[in-house]
C-alpha positions as CSV (number, residue, x, y, z in Angstrom):
1,X,0.0,0.0,0.0
2,X,2.8,2.4,0.8
3,X,4.4,2.0,-2.6
4,X,1.1,2.7,-4.4
5,X,0.5,5.8,-2.3
6,X,3.7,7.4,-3.5
7,X,2.3,7.5,-7.0
8,X,-1.2,8.9,-6.3
9,X,-1.6,12.3,-8.1
10,X,-5.1,13.1,-6.9
11,X,-7.3,11.3,-4.4
12,X,-10.9,12.5,-3.7
13,X,-12.5,10.9,-0.7
14,X,-16.2,11.2,0.2
15,X,-16.3,14.7,-1.3
16,X,-19.4,16.8,-1.1
17,X,-19.5,20.0,-3.2
18,X,-21.9,22.9,-3.4
19,X,-22.5,26.3,-1.7
20,X,-23.1,27.3,1.8
21,X,-24.2,30.5,3.6
22,X,-24.9,31.2,7.3
23,X,-28.3,29.5,7.2
24,X,-28.3,27.4,4.0
25,X,-26.3,24.7,2.5
26,X,-26.9,23.8,-1.2
27,X,-25.4,20.5,-2.2
28,X,-24.5,20.0,-5.8
29,X,-23.0,16.5,-5.5
30,X,-22.0,14.2,-2.6
31,X,-20.0,11.1,-1.9
32,X,-17.5,11.6,-4.7
33,X,-14.6,9.1,-4.6
34,X,-12.0,9.3,-7.3
35,X,-8.3,8.3,-7.5
36,X,-5.8,9.3,-10.2
37,X,-2.5,7.6,-9.9
38,X,-0.8,8.2,-13.3
39,X,-0.8,11.0,-15.9
40,X,-4.0,11.1,-17.8
41,X,-6.2,13.2,-20.0
42,X,-9.5,13.2,-18.0
43,X,-12.7,14.6,-19.6
44,X,-15.5,15.6,-17.2
45,X,-18.8,15.4,-19.1
46,X,-22.4,16.0,-18.2
47,X,-25.4,18.1,-19.0
48,X,-25.5,21.9,-18.4
49,X,-26.0,22.9,-14.8
50,X,-25.0,19.4,-13.4
51,X,-22.1,20.9,-11.4
52,X,-19.0,20.4,-13.6
53,X,-17.6,23.8,-13.0
54,X,-18.4,23.5,-9.2
55,X,-16.4,20.3,-9.1
56,X,-13.4,21.8,-10.9
57,X,-13.4,24.9,-8.8
58,X,-13.5,22.8,-5.7
59,X,-10.7,20.5,-6.8
60,X,-8.5,23.6,-7.5
61,X,-9.3,25.3,-4.1
62,X,-11.1,28.2,-5.7
63,X,-14.3,27.2,-4.0
64,X,-14.4,25.5,-0.6
65,X,-15.7,22.0,-0.3
66,X,-18.7,21.2,2.0
67,X,-17.1,18.0,3.3
68,X,-14.7,15.2,2.5
69,X,-11.0,15.3,1.4
70,X,-9.0,16.3,-1.6
71,X,-5.5,14.9,-1.5
72,X,-2.9,16.1,-4.0
73,X,0.4,14.3,-4.0
74,X,-0.4,12.7,-0.7
75,X,-1.0,16.1,0.9
76,X,-4.4,17.7,1.8
77,X,-5.4,20.5,-0.5
78,X,-6.2,22.7,2.6
79,X,-2.6,22.5,3.8
80,X,-1.0,24.0,0.6
81,X,-0.1,27.7,0.5
82,X,-1.4,29.4,-2.6
83,X,2.1,29.7,-4.0
84,X,3.0,26.1,-3.4
85,X,-0.3,24.9,-5.0
86,X,0.3,27.1,-8.0
87,X,3.5,25.3,-8.7
88,X,1.6,22.0,-8.8
89,X,-1.7,22.9,-10.4
90,X,-2.7,25.5,-13.0
91,X,-6.2,26.5,-13.8
92,X,-8.2,28.0,-16.7
93,X,-11.8,28.9,-15.7
94,X,-14.5,30.6,-17.6
95,X,-14.6,33.9,-15.8
96,X,-14.1,37.1,-17.8
97,X,-10.7,38.7,-17.4
98,X,-10.5,42.1,-15.7
99,X,-9.9,45.1,-18.0
100,X,-6.2,45.9,-18.6
101,X,-3.8,46.8,-21.3
102,X,-1.7,43.6,-21.0
103,X,-0.3,42.2,-24.2
104,X,-0.6,38.5,-25.0
105,X,3.0,37.9,-23.9
106,X,2.4,39.8,-20.6
107,X,-0.8,37.8,-19.9
108,X,1.0,34.5,-20.5
109,X,3.9,35.7,-18.3
110,X,1.5,35.9,-15.4
111,X,1.7,32.1,-15.4
112,X,5.3,32.4,-14.2
113,X,4.4,34.4,-11.0
114,X,5.0,31.4,-8.7
115,X,8.6,31.3,-9.9
116,X,9.6,34.9,-10.2
117,X,11.6,36.7,-7.6
118,X,10.2,39.3,-5.1
119,X,10.3,42.1,-7.7
120,X,8.5,39.9,-10.3
121,X,11.2,40.1,-13.0
122,X,11.4,37.3,-15.6
123,X,14.5,35.1,-15.8
124,X,15.7,33.6,-19.0
125,X,14.1,30.3,-17.9
126,X,10.7,32.2,-17.5
127,X,11.0,33.7,-20.9
128,X,11.8,30.3,-22.5
129,X,8.8,28.7,-20.8
130,X,6.5,31.5,-22.1
131,X,7.9,31.2,-25.6
132,X,7.5,27.4,-25.5
133,X,3.9,27.7,-24.4
134,X,3.1,30.1,-27.3
135,X,4.8,27.7,-29.7
136,X,2.8,24.8,-28.4
137,X,-0.5,26.6,-29.0
138,X,0.7,28.3,-32.3
139,X,0.1,31.9,-31.1
140,X,3.6,33.4,-31.4
141,X,2.2,35.8,-34.0
142,X,-0.1,37.3,-31.3
143,X,2.6,38.0,-28.8
144,X,2.5,41.8,-29.0
145,X,-1.3,42.1,-29.4
146,X,-3.4,43.5,-26.6
147,X,-5.4,40.6,-25.2
148,X,-8.7,42.6,-25.5
149,X,-8.2,42.8,-29.2
150,X,-8.4,39.0,-29.6
151,X,-11.3,36.9,-30.6
152,X,-12.8,34.5,-28.0
153,X,-11.1,31.6,-29.7
154,X,-7.7,33.3,-29.7
155,X,-8.1,34.4,-26.1
156,X,-8.9,30.8,-25.0
157,X,-5.6,29.7,-26.6
158,X,-3.8,32.4,-24.7
159,X,-5.3,31.3,-21.4
160,X,-4.2,27.7,-22.2
161,X,-0.7,29.1,-23.0
162,X,-0.7,30.8,-19.6
163,X,-1.4,27.5,-17.9
164,X,1.3,25.8,-19.9
165,X,3.8,28.5,-19.0
166,X,3.0,27.9,-15.3
167,X,4.6,24.4,-15.9
168,X,2.5,22.4,-13.5
169,X,2.0,18.7,-13.3
170,X,-1.8,19.1,-13.1
171,X,-3.8,21.4,-15.4
172,X,-7.5,22.0,-14.9
173,X,-9.5,23.6,-17.7
174,X,-13.2,24.5,-17.7
175,X,-14.7,24.2,-21.2
176,X,-11.4,25.1,-23.0
177,X,-12.9,24.6,-26.5
178,X,-16.2,26.4,-25.9
179,X,-15.5,29.3,-28.4
180,X,-13.4,27.4,-30.9
181,X,-14.4,26.2,-34.4
182,X,-14.3,22.5,-35.2
183,X,-10.7,22.5,-36.5
184,X,-9.4,24.3,-33.4
185,X,-11.5,22.1,-31.1
186,X,-9.8,19.0,-32.5
187,X,-6.3,20.6,-32.4
188,X,-6.8,21.6,-28.8
189,X,-7.8,18.0,-27.8
190,X,-4.7,16.8,-29.7
191,X,-2.5,19.3,-27.9
192,X,-3.8,18.3,-24.5
193,X,-3.3,14.6,-25.3
194,X,0.3,15.3,-26.4
195,X,1.0,17.1,-23.1
196,X,-0.1,14.0,-21.3
197,X,1.8,11.5,-23.5
198,X,4.9,13.6,-24.1
199,X,5.3,15.6,-20.9
200,X,3.5,13.5,-18.3
201,X,0.9,16.1,-17.4
202,X,-2.4,15.2,-15.7
203,X,-5.1,17.3,-17.4
204,X,-8.7,17.5,-16.3
205,X,-11.1,19.3,-18.5
206,X,-14.9,19.8,-18.6
207,X,-16.3,19.6,-22.0
208,X,-19.5,19.1,-24.1
209,X,-17.5,17.6,-26.9
210,X,-18.4,14.1,-26.0
211,X,-17.3,12.6,-29.4
212,X,-13.8,14.2,-29.0
213,X,-13.6,13.2,-25.4
214,X,-14.3,9.6,-26.2
215,X,-11.6,9.7,-28.9
216,X,-8.9,11.5,-26.8
217,X,-9.4,10.9,-23.1
218,X,-7.7,8.2,-21.1
219,X,-10.6,8.5,-18.6
220,X,-14.1,9.9,-18.6
221,X,-15.8,11.3,-15.5
222,X,-19.5,11.0,-16.3
223,X,-21.4,13.4,-14.0
224,X,-25.1,12.6,-13.5
225,X,-27.6,13.7,-11.0
226,X,-27.0,10.6,-8.9
227,X,-23.3,9.9,-9.2
228,X,-20.0,10.4,-11.0
229,X,-18.9,7.3,-13.0
230,X,-15.3,7.1,-13.9
231,X,-13.5,4.8,-16.4
232,X,-12.0,4.2,-19.7
233,X,-14.2,5.6,-22.5
234,X,-14.7,2.2,-24.3
235,X,-15.4,0.4,-21.0
236,X,-18.1,3.0,-20.2
237,X,-19.6,2.6,-23.6
238,X,-19.6,-1.2,-23.4
239,X,-21.3,-1.3,-20.0
240,X,-23.8,1.4,-21.1
241,X,-22.8,3.8,-18.4
242,X,-22.4,6.6,-20.9
243,X,-26.1,6.4,-21.7
244,X,-26.8,7.7,-18.1
245,X,-25.6,11.1,-19.1
246,X,-28.9,12.3,-20.5
247,X,-32.3,11.2,-19.4
248,X,-34.2,11.9,-22.6
249,X,-36.5,9.8,-24.9
250,X,-35.4,12.0,-27.9
251,X,-31.7,11.1,-28.0
252,X,-29.7,7.9,-27.7
253,X,-26.0,6.9,-27.8
254,X,-25.0,5.3,-31.1
255,X,-22.3,2.8,-30.3
256,X,-21.1,2.6,-33.9
257,X,-20.7,6.3,-34.3
258,X,-19.7,6.7,-30.7
259,X,-21.8,9.8,-30.2
260,X,-25.3,10.8,-29.1
261,X,-27.8,11.1,-31.9
262,X,-31.5,11.9,-32.3
263,X,-33.8,8.9,-32.2
């Protein structure tokens, strides 16, 4: 058991997520138990409003859990300082960026904040990481542009680049392909898969691109109203777990096409 524990990247135990105030507790999902013990591309899928963003925000410490444990590298999430956590986990959420005159390069450079010295100056290593991140996402030509001049799709790539520049073992992305066309959706999934295969990253993304998730992911997290079902995509198709995603008599999962279709 000790030897296995050394390789656990993420361990979620009896987790309950949701929102709480002084008088009210609103539970989104409870009893979540998941273990990730090797680098993987993990796609979190489920219908709108099911709680995917809430789960990702909770796993990243942005939102407090209601109960349970989140263990990262055998250490409780609550015990990490913000700087130490940002060296292990990077995050791309869907919130709108605050107004500023930052260029694309400067925005991506913010990913290096956990490593810069007390005056925030970039080292040669920082600059190399930033340039490498831009190369991986093919946005070098946007380097000097103001970020508010970008299209939604371009900005999404910049935010992914910022996460790459942060150079963490775990990357969490909430709907990273939401504003991209078909070609760029596919290229983004390919990029994320390459980061897992070539660089040993563990990447967790929420997505509605179920067809691409099935093709690309090492593991799916199917979030339903009753539970989260985890497993290899083909296994979840074979045991019909994937059909639990949507309770509708108008759509069905086509095993041959490996996607949901109208009846």
